[in-house]
N, C-alpha and C positions, 0 to 999 in steps of 0.2 A: 517512502523508501521501504517501509516494512512490507507493503503490499507488492513490491517488486522483488525484494530479496527472498521472502518466504516462498512464493511459488517457484522461484529458480531452484532453491534448495530441495523442495519437494519433487520437482521434475528430475533433478539429478539423482536423488535417492531412489525414485521410482524406476529410473533407467537402470541403475545398478541392480536393483532387485529383479527387474525383468531380465536383464542380461544374465543373471545367475539362475533365474527360475526356468527359463526356456530350456537350456541345456540339461538342467536337473530333471525337468519333466520328461524330456526325451530319454534320458538315461533310465529313469524309473520305468517307463514303458518298455524299453529294451530289456531290462532285467526281468520284468514280468513275462514278456514273450519268450525269453530264453529259457525260463523254467519250463514252459509248455513244450518248447522245441526239444529240450533234453528228454522230457517224458516221452514224446512221440518217437524220438530216436531209439530209446530203449524198447518201446513197443514194437516198432518195425523190425528191430534186430531180433526180437523173440519170434515174431511171425516168420522172419526170413529163415530162422533155424528150423521151424516146423516145415516150411516150404522146401527146404533142402532135402528132407527125407521123402517128401511126396514126389519130388522130381528126380529121385535117384533112379539109376538103371535097374531093371528087374533083377539082374544078377547080384546087385548090392542089397536087395531087400529080402527080409525073411518072411514077409507076409504080402498079401495082395495090396494093390494100390488103393483100393476102395476104402479100406479102414483108415489109413493116414489122411486121405482126402476128407473123409467124413469128420475126423477129429479136427482138421484145420478149419473146415466150414463151421463146425460147432463153436470153435474158439472165436472165429471172426464174428459170428452172430451174437455170441454172448458179449463180446467186447463192444459191439455196436449198440446192443440193448443197454448196457451199463453206462456208456459214456456218450452215446449219440455221435460216435465218430465213424465216418465212412472209411472202410478199409478194404483193400483188394490186393490179390496176388495175381500178377500178369506175366504171361510168357514174354519172351524177347520181342515177339512180333506184335505184342499188345493184346493178344487174346486173353480173356480172363481165365484164370485157373480156379480161383475161389474169391468171391466177393460178398460183402455184407454192408448194406443191402444190395440188391441187384443193380449194378450200374456198369457202364462201359467207359473205357478210357477215352476222353475227348481227343479230337485231332489237334487241338491247340489249347492254350491256356496254361495255368500254373501246373496242373496235374501232368499234362503232356511234357512240359519243360522239365519237371522233376524226374519223370520217368526216363527221359532221354539222358539226363545227367547221371542217373544211377546205372544205366547201361555201360558207362565207362568204368564201373567197378568201384565207385565211391558213392557215399550218400549225397543227396541233393544239397545244394547250397541253402543256407538259412533263408527262409522266406522273407518277403518284404515286411517292413514294420507295420503292425496292425495298430490303427488309431481308434479311439472311441467312436468316431463317426463312420468308420468303415464297417461293412457287413460281409466282406469276403471271408472265405474259409482259409485256414492255415494248412498248407500242404507240405508233407515231409515224405521222402521216398528213400528206401534202402535197397541195395542189390541183393539178390539171392545167388550166392556163389557156390559152385560145386566143382571141385577139382581145378580151382583157379579160373574157371569160366563163369561168366554171368549168365545164368539160365532163366532168370526172372527178376521181377522187381516188386517190392511191397510198397504200396502207396497208401498213405492215410490223409484224409481231409477232415480237419477238426473244426467244429463250430467255434466261433470267437466271442460269443455273448458273455461268457463268464470272464474271459480274458479282458474284454473291453470294460466290463464292470469293475474289475480290479484296478485297471489302469485309471479309469475315471475316479474311483475312490481315492487312489493315491494322489491323483491330481487335485482333488478337492482338499485333501489334507495339506498338500503343498500350498494351494491357494490360501487356505486358512492361515498357514504359517506366514506366508508372504504378506497377507493382510495385517496380521498381528505385528509383523516387523515394520510394515508401513506405518501403522498407527504409532508404534514406538518412535519411528523415525520422524514422524510429523510432530510428535510431542517434543522430541529433542530439537527439531528445527525451530519450533516456537520458542523454546528456552534459549537456543543459541542466538536467534535473531533478536530476541528481547535483550539478551545480555550484551550483544554487539551494538544495538541501536539505542538502548536506553541512554547512554552518554550523549549520543548524537541528538536525540530529542531534547535532552536537558540543555545541551549547548545551543541548539536552535532557539529554545525558549529564552535563554539568557541573552542571546544576541538580539532577539526581538525586544526584550525588556530594555536593553541599553539603547537600541535604536529609537525607542519611544520615550526615552528620558529617564528611565529607572536605572540610574547608574550604579546602584548598590547591588545589582544582581550579579551572582557568581555561580560557578559550576563546581560540584563536588568531584574531586579528581581521585576517587577511591574505588571506582567500578569500571568494568569494561576491559577491552584489550589494552595492553601496555601502550600502543600507539595513541589510542583515544585518551588514555589517562595523561599522557604527555601533552597532547593537544589541549586538554582541559586546563592543565597547569599554565600552558602558554597563553591561553585565552584569559585566564584570571590575571596573569601578569599584565597583559595588554589592557584589560579593563581597568586595572589599578592605575596604570600610567595615564590612560585617557581621562580617568576621573581626576587625577592629580592636575593634569594640564587644564582641564575645564574649571576646576576649583581655583587654580591660580588665575585663570582668565576672569572668572567671576569676581574674585577678590580684587583684582586689579581694576576692573570696571567700577565696582562699588566704591573702592577707596578713591579712585580718581574722581568719580562723580561727587563724592562727599567732600573731598578736598577742594574741588573747584567751586562748590556752591558758596562757601564763605567769601572768597574774594569776589565772586560774581555778585553776591548780595551787597557787599561793600561798594562795588563799582556802580550798581544800580542806585544805591543811596546817594553817592556822590553826584550821579547824573541828576537825580531829583533836586539836590541842593543847588547844582549849577542852574537848573531850570528856573529856580526862584529869582535869579538875577537877570533872566532873559524875558523878552515879551512872550505873552501867551501864544501858543500855536506855532512856536519856532519849529520849522520843518526838520532841521538837522537833529535837534534834541529829541523830537518825537521818533525819528527814524532810529537813532541810537537806542532809545528806550525800548522800541519794539523789538529790535534785534537782541537786546539784552534779555528781554522777557522770553523770547523764543529760545535762546540758549539755555535759560533756566529751565524751560519745559523739557528740552532735550536731556539735560542732566538729571532732572527728576525721573524721566522715563527710563534712562539708562540705569538709574539706581533701582527703580521698580523692576526692570527686567532682570537685573542681577539677583535681586531678592526672590523673584518668582522662580528663577532657575535653581536657586539654592534651597528654596523652601521644600520641606517634606510634606507629602500629601497626607491628609487625614480623612479619607473617604468614609462615609456613613450612609445609612439608608435615609434618603431625602425625598420629600414630596416635591418633585420637579415642577409640577403644575403650579403648586402654591408659591414656590420660589419665583417662577417666571411671572406669575400674576403680580406679585409684590414689586418686582423690578419694573414691570411695565407701568404700574401705577406711579412709581417714583419718577419715571421719565416723562409722564404725561404733561407736566407743566412746561418742560422744555419743548416738547413737540407742539403744544398749543402756541407757545411764543413764536415758533418758527412757521406756524400755519400748516403743520403736517398732522395728518390723522394717524395716530398710533393706536392699533387695535390688537386684541388678543383673541386667539381661537384655539380651542382644544378642550380636553377633559378637565373636570374639576380636580381630579387627583390622578397622579401618575408617578409612582415611586421609582427611584433609580439610586445607584450607588455612586455618590459624588461627595466632594468636599464642598459644603455649602458656601463658604467664604470665597474659595477659588472660583466656583461656578458663577457666583453673583458678580464677581469682578470681571470675569470673562464675558458674561452676558452684557454687563454695562458697557464694556469696550465695543462689543459688536453693535449694540443698539445706538451708542453714541456715533459710531462710524456711519450707520445707516441714516441717522437724522442729519448728519453733516452734509451728505451728498444728495439728500432728497429735497427737491424744490418745494416751494410753498404750494398748497392745494393738492399735493400728492399724498400718498399714504405709505405707511410702514406697517406691515402685518407680522406679528409674532405668533408662530404656530407650534403647538406641542402635540406630538403623536407617538404612540407606542408601536415600534416596528420590530417584532420578534424579541431578541434578547437585548435590544437597545431602546432608549428613549431619545427621540430626536427633537431638538429645539431649532426651528427655522426662522430666521429673520429675513424677510423679503422687503426690499425697499423699492421705491419708484424713481431712483436716480438715473444717471446716464449709463451706469453699468461699466463693464470692462470688456476689452477685446479678448479673443482666445489666447493671444500671447500674454496679455496682462494677467489673465487668470492663473497662469503658471507661476507668476512671480508674486502674487498678492500674499502678504504675510511675511515676505522677506524683510530683514532689518533695514531700516532707512529708505525702503523703496516706496515711491509714490508715483502715480501715473503723471505723465507730463501734462495731461489735460486737466489735472486737479491741483496744480501747484498753488492756486489762489486760496485753497482751503487750509485753515490752520491745522497744525499737527506736526509731529516729529517723524512719522513713519515707523514708529515702534509699537503702536497700540496693539495691532493684531499679532505681532511677535510676542508681546507680553501675554496676550490671550492664550496662544498656543502653549507657552511655557507654563501658564497656570493650569491648563487642562491636562497636559501630558502625564504628570505623576499619578493622577487618579484614573488613568485609562480612558479618558474622554478624548475626542478628536474634533477638529474644526475643518470643514471643507467649504468650498465656494463653487457656485455655478451661476449660469445666466438666469435671470428672472424674466419671464415673458409677460407682457411684450417688451418691457424695459426694466433695467435695474439689475441688482445683484442679490443672490440668495446665499446667505451664510448659515450653515447647518452645524450645530453642536450636537454630537452624538455621545450619549452617556450610557454606560453599561447598567443593566437592571439588577445584576447580581454581582457580588464580590468575586473577583477572579484573579 
């Protein structure tokens, strides 16, 4: 969720900054250009004043025309030398009166358009915006007016290198500011998403803990937005209620199993006493005795399951390979009695984080189940291997195995395959195994064994987590 929310916030903030930055950049370029245009307007107005005297009627002049024209040309050349700005004074028909450097008014283009606009008695319109990548000149024209008539036009064409450099410099400063703002925004986004999602991650971890049997897990409801704090409080209340219900259920199962064992033991004793007065091998007595013993096993398994679900895990660093080797050795006599080859394969040492007693009990249940369903002359192999952050214990038997549908139900309470009803058991052994493994973070999974049989895999974490 963090990887989805953070890019969204960054994109939104980048969009806002760009939406503000583009108009601001355009405005900065317009301001820089307007300064140049104002300067050119002042210059053209000054040259227009000089040109008014040059174009005056002889009766209005106190000196010959050559001297004012020479002065005008001198001013234009000096202006061009100083600023590298092309300037010219033109008659109404476009003939040059004085230019610097020598150039003629083109028949089309910006200079001709500005010239035509000034013939109407007003200065030319502001030129098009100059951008850093454009290399065209900036053209400004002003009319030369005498006695209310336009007798000529002053046209200037300025190079834009300095203007483009200033615009680019201002844009670089703007980009640096936008980048700094973006970095600040990204940092704020990281803190914001962390503040918002931290309770969500905590809630997710607590929900996972409860789903895997760690019912004591709770969420701190003192951080994050108010809605998430309220959700955390509701989650804690729900977890408390679920834990209470499960505790009541476990207590009921344990109490009922314990209370039923005493009368059942008394009943079995009475059956044995009655059997003394009957002939040996009485079928009804043997049948009742078998059912009574089966009921006793079910009650014992129910009590074990309730205790396993209630017991707190005490995981510690354990040599898994040594523990498995020891349990395989303990089950060898049973395997030999059944004619089954029980073997171990794996490293001499492989450490993991587990409760040794719970893991031993779980492994005993899995090996016992494998030996029950493996026929004589077949084999059961126990394999230990290190797989990344986990240590896997695999018990592969050579029995009939399970179907795909049965694999989805294996481990359910009181479930047994219809094909294996003749094998003794209550159907609670694998449920007890899962209950023993869950508090320590271990898992139990099943799959087909090739060519035949079932593979039960206990996965134990290598580190405390």
